[in-house]
C-alpha positions in Angstrom: 33.5 19.9 18.6 32.4 23.5 16.9 32.0 25.8 20.2 35.1 24.3 21.5 37.0 24.9 18.5 35.5 28.5 18.4 36.3 28.8 22.2 39.8 27.8 21.5 40.6 29.9 18.4 39.4 33.4 20.5 41.4 32.4 24.1 42.9 35.1 25.3 46.2 36.0 27.1 45.7 35.6 30.6 45.8 38.6 32.9 44.1 40.7 30.0 41.0 43.1 31.0 40.7 41.5 34.5 44.4 42.3 36.2 45.0 38.8 38.1 45.8 37.0 35.4 43.7 33.9 35.7 41.9 33.6 32.5 40.3 35.1 29.5 38.8 38.5 29.5 35.4 39.4 29.9 35.1 40.9 26.8 36.1 37.9 25.4 33.8 35.8 27.2 31.4 38.2 26.0 32.4 37.7 22.1 32.2 33.6 22.4 28.9 33.6 23.8 27.6 35.6 21.3 29.2 33.5 18.6 27.8 30.5 19.9 24.5 32.1 20.1 24.9 32.5 16.2 26.2 29.0 15.2 23.0 27.3 17.4 21.2 29.2 15.9 22.1 29.0 12.3 21.7 25.0 13.0 18.2 25.1 14.4 17.2 27.3 10.7 19.0 25.0 8.5 17.5 21.9 10.1 14.1 23.4 9.6 14.2 24.1 5.9 12.1 21.9 3.9 13.9 18.8 1.9 13.7 19.0 -1.8 12.8 16.0 -3.2 15.8 15.2 -5.9 14.3 13.8 -9.5 13.9 10.4 -10.1 12.3 9.8 -6.1 8.9 7.7 -5.2 5.5 10.6 -5.3 1.9 9.7 -5.9 -0.8 11.0 -8.1 -4.7 11.3 -6.7 -7.6 10.8 -9.7 -11.6 10.4 -10.0 -13.6 7.9 -11.9 -16.9 7.6 -12.6 -18.8 4.4 -14.2 -22.7 4.7 -15.1 -25.6 1.8 -15.8 -28.3 2.7 -17.9 -31.3 0.9 -17.3 -35.3 1.1 -18.3 -37.3 0.6 -14.5 -38.8 -2.4 -13.8 -41.3 -1.1 -11.0 -43.3 1.5 -9.8 -44.4 3.0 -6.2 -47.9 4.4 -6.8 -49.3 7.3 -4.0 -53.1 7.4 -4.3 -55.3 9.6 -2.0 -58.5 10.3 -0.7 -59.7 13.5 0.4 -63.4 13.9 2.1 -64.6 16.9 3.5 -67.6 17.0 6.1 -69.5 18.9 8.4 -67.6 17.5 11.2 -64.6 15.9 11.6 -66.3 12.0 12.4 -68.4 12.2 9.3 -65.5 13.4 7.4 -63.0 10.5 9.1 -65.7 7.7 8.3 -66.6 8.9 4.8 -62.8 8.5 4.0 -62.6 5.2 5.4 -65.3 3.7 3.3 -63.8 5.6 0.3 -60.2 3.9 0.7 -61.4 0.6 2.0 -63.2 -0.1 -1.5 -59.7 1.1 -3.0 -57.9 -1.3 -1.2 -60.7 -4.1 -2.0 -60.3 -3.1 -5.7 -56.5 -3.3 -6.0 -56.4 -6.8 -3.8 -58.8 -8.3 -6.5 -56.9 -6.3 -9.0 -53.4 -9.1 -7.8 -52.0 -6.1 -5.4 -51.1 -8.5 -2.8 -51.8 -6.1 0.6 -48.0 -6.3 1.3 -48.0 -4.1 -1.4 -50.2 -1.5 -0.1 -48.7 0.7 2.4 -50.6 3.7 4.5 -47.9 6.4 4.3 -50.5 9.3 5.3 -53.7 10.9 7.2 -54.5 13.9 8.1 -57.8 15.7 9.3 -58.2 19.2 9.9 -60.5 21.7 10.2 -61.3 23.9 7.2 -61.6 27.7 7.8 -63.8 30.6 6.4 -63.2 34.2 6.8 -65.0 37.4 6.2 -64.2 41.1 6.2 -63.7 42.1 10.2 -64.6 38.8 11.7 -62.2 36.3 12.9 -62.1 33.0 11.0 -64.6 30.2 11.0 -64.5 26.8 11.1 -67.2 25.8 8.1 -66.4 21.7 8.3 -63.7 19.3 8.8 -61.3 17.6 6.1 -59.9 13.7 6.6 -57.0 12.6 4.0 -55.0 9.6 3.4 -52.6 8.8 1.2 -52.1 4.5 0.1 -48.6 4.0 -1.3 -48.7 0.9 -3.8 -46.1 -0.6 -4.7 -46.1 -2.4 -9.0 -43.4 -4.7 -10.2 -45.0 -4.4 -13.8 -45.2 -0.8 -14.8 -47.5 -1.0 -17.9 -50.1 -1.8 -15.2 -50.1 1.5 -13.7 -52.2 3.2 -15.4 -55.3 0.6 -15.4 -54.5 0.5 -12.2 -54.9 4.4 -11.6 -57.7 4.5 -13.2 -59.1 1.5 -11.2 -58.2 3.1 -8.2 -60.0 6.5 -9.0 -63.5 4.9 -10.0 -63.5 3.1 -6.7 -62.6 6.1 -5.3 -59.4 7.8 -4.6 -59.7 11.6 -6.4 -56.0 12.7 -5.6 -52.4 11.0 -6.8 -49.5 12.4 -5.7 -46.9 10.9 -7.1 -45.1 7.8 -8.9 -41.2 7.1 -8.1 -40.0 4.2 -10.6 -37.0 1.7 -9.0 -35.3 -0.9 -10.4 -35.0 -4.6 -9.2 -31.4 -5.9 -8.6 -30.5 -2.3 -7.5 -27.0 -3.3 -5.5 -26.4 -5.8 -9.0 -26.4 -2.8 -10.7 -24.4 -0.1 -8.3 -21.7 -2.9 -7.7 -21.1 -2.4 -11.9 -21.3 1.0 -11.9 -18.2 0.7 -9.1 -16.5 -1.3 -11.7 -16.8 0.9 -14.5 -16.1 3.9 -11.8 -12.8 1.9 -11.2 -11.6 1.0 -14.1 -12.2 5.0 -15.7 -9.8 6.2 -12.6 -7.1 3.6 -14.0 -7.7 4.9 -17.1 -7.0 8.4 -16.3 -4.4 7.6 -14.3 -2.4 5.6 -17.0 -3.0 8.4 -19.7 -1.8 11.3 -16.8 1.8 8.7 -16.3 2.0 8.5 -20.0 1.7 12.2 -20.6 4.4 13.5 -17.8 6.5 9.9 -18.0 5.9 8.5 -15.3 5.3 4.8 -14.5 2.3 4.0 -12.1 2.8 2.0 -9.4 0.7 -0.1 -6.0 -2.7 1.4 -5.6 -2.2 2.9 -1.9 -6.0 4.1 -1.5 -9.2 3.9 -3.1 -12.2 4.5 -1.5 -16.0 5.2 -3.1 -16.8 9.1 -3.2 -20.6 9.6 -4.7 -23.8 7.5 -6.0 -26.2 8.6 -8.4 -29.9 9.3 -6.8 -32.7 7.8 -7.9 -34.7 9.9 -10.5 -37.6 12.0 -9.1 -40.8 12.0 -9.0 -43.2 12.6 -11.0 -46.1 14.6 -9.7 -49.4 14.9 -10.7 -52.0 17.0 -8.2 -55.4 16.8 -9.4 -57.7 14.2 -10.1 -58.6 12.9 -13.5 -61.1 11.4 -15.4 -59.0 8.8 -17.4 -55.5 7.6 -16.3 -53.1 8.9 -18.7 -50.3 6.6 -19.9 -47.4 5.7 -17.9 -43.7 6.6 -19.1 -41.0 5.6 -16.9 -38.2 6.9 -19.2 -34.5 5.4 -18.2 -32.6 5.7 -15.1 -28.6 6.3 -14.7 -26.7 4.5 -12.1 -23.8 6.0 -11.4 -20.9 5.3 -8.6 -17.7 7.9 -8.6 -14.3 6.7 -7.2 -11.2 8.4 -6.2 -7.3 6.3 -6.2 -4.2 7.1 -5.4 -1.5 5.6 -7.0 2.5 5.5 -6.2 4.4 6.6 -9.0 8.4 6.9 -10.3 10.3 8.4 -12.0 12.6 11.3 -13.4 9.4 12.9 -15.7 9.6 14.8 -19.3 
C-alpha cells in the first residue's frame, strides 16, 4: 500500500521527458525506485531492533546454593609396603614375598578378612651405582609390594600398623579416611544446598520488590572431595596414634527461578 501510494503521488504528466506521451519520465521512475529502496531499508532496520520488555513482565533469576554435612570418618584405607634389596632379582622377589605373606597372615589372624586386603603395587627394579668416569652399573635389585588394607574401625589402625611392621612391613605409604553411608550424606548435603539456594532467591527477590515463581531449572554443579591421604614415607619403630579428624561432605546446586513484578 505504501509503495502504491508513493507511486501515485510521484506520477508525472504524460509526455514529459520521453516525448511520446505514454507514461512517467525516466527521472520520475528513478525517484520512485530510490524512495522505495529507502522505505524498505527503514522497515528492515525497524524489524531488527531489539524489543524492550515493559515493566511488569516475567523474567528469571539464577542462584547457587551450598550444602555441607560434617562427619567423623569411621573407616580407613591403610597402605603398607615391603621393600627388599638383594644381589639378584629372584632373591629380592622371594625375600619380599616371604615378608609380605607374614604380614598378610598376621592381619588375618587379627580379624582382617582377606577380601579387605588388596595388592595395589608390585615392582622390581635394578639398583644402579655410578663412579666418576665410568658408566653406571647394576649392583643389585629392589623388590617392592604395596598392600592396601581397609579397616572398618579407625581405633584399630595404630595397633594393626604396629603388628604389620613387626611381621616384615617396612614402609607406610599413606592412610585415606572414609565414611560409611556416603550416599545418604551426599543426599543430605544436596537437600541443604537446594534450601540454601531458595533462601538466597527469596532474599534477592524481596530486596528488589519482586515475586518468585516456578523453578525452571535445577542442576548440581559440584560435590565435595574426600580428605587427602596422610602420608608417612618412612618406616617407624612404633605405630603413632591415628587421628581421623572430621570430613565435610559438600554439594552445590544452581537454580533458575521465574520472577514477576515491577521491582522497586
